[in-house]
C-alpha positions, 0 to 999 in steps of 0.5 A: 220338060222341066219339072221344078223352076224356082223364082227368086225375088230382090226386094229393096224397100218395095211398093207393096201392092206392086209385090202382092201382084207379082207374087200373085202371078208367081204363085201361079206358075212357079214351083217355089219363090224365094224373096230376098229381101235386102234389109227393107224397112218395111219387111212386116208388110212384106211378110203379110203379102207372102203368106203361102206355102209356095213363099220363103222369104230370107232377109239379110240385114241391110242391102248388100246390093242385087248381086249378093241377093242373087247369088243367095237366092240362086244358091237356095235353089241349087241346094235343092236341086233345081235345074232353073230359076227365073230372077225377078225385081220386086215391081216386075209383072210376067205375062200368065203363060211365063213358065208354060212358054219357058218350057217350050224354048231351047235350053242346049248350051244355054246360060240365060234365056231373057225376056222382052218387056213392056214398059209401064210408062210407054204409051200404047202407041209407043208398046205397039211400035217397040213390040214390031222390034223384038226378035224370036230369037236373038243372041246377046249379052244385053239381058236384063235379070228381071225376068231371066231364066237362069241355068244354075248349073252354069251360074255356078260354073261362072262364079255367079254375079259379081258382088263388087259391082253391087247393083249396075252393070251386074246383068250384062256382066254375067251375060259376057261371062257366061258367053266367054265361057262357051254359052249362049245367052239369048232372049225372045217375044215368047217370054214377055212382061210389064217392067220399069226402068228408071223414072223416065222423064219428059225432055223438050225436043230441043234439048234433046237435039242440042245434046244428041240424045235424038230418039232416046227416052231419057230416065232418071236415077237416084245419086245412089244409082248414078255412082254405080252406073258410072263406076260400073260402066268402067270396069265392064268396059275394061274387062270386055271392051279392052278400053283404057283409061283415056277412052274410059274417059271419053266415053263417061264425059259423053254419058254425062250429058244426059245428067244435066237434064235430069232433076236435081242434077248438081247431086247426081253430077257430084255422084257420078263423078265420084263414080267415074273416078272410082272406076278410073282407079280400077285395076284388071290385073288386082281384081282377084274375082275376074283373073279367077274367072280368066284362069278359069277360061284359059285353063 
């Protein structure tokens, strides 16, 4: 039995009612909760809903990105001697038995234990259908950070989350490095939460067929996010899939097809294009952070 389990919540201009709901759930389950705020303009509102002896707020002066904020939170709990910490987005809602179920899970040589989620935008029928596909135990490198229990020692050994990535692909990147270090990353339907990934949009079926997007839920992201999605995709593929620049370009151009059907697609296309070009400039040999990790696993 793990005596103490901490929780890190990353906030950036959050919807206050949603954050208040999340904190109400976490306070009843976790030993301590740390909010790391990425320079929110509504920080005073965050403070008002965080008045509890279990909750501490660490405000950052500006938006340093989710990776840096997660590292700040993880380091806080490392110093305090915690073995496991759960990480959350500001709008996630773990089920009421989240920590209790975590206590019953296998933790031997495990780096991260991830949860499955029910998207708030799914219909009841879609949710039922999706839950049927969830596994009791699934080893994977695609565990998202929200709703994930992170082994503090493993996080420290692997060099933490990569601040260079800022926001997107941060979770899958650390998953890959943990596995390369010999740790297990898995998710289980024993851990469930309510969550939302992007803003889903309704797309006519004929458009999906034309763009080969059959059976895919199309989600909208801001131009800011599109930049990092496209840039970091190439960095990820270069690091872990041995993709060269030609292959990375082809994969990125294929991914562009979704942007053509997004609202205000022009600005998002421009941001994604800039992100792709920035990603193509990435040189794995010049990446001091990643080269340090490669040296670590080769020694």
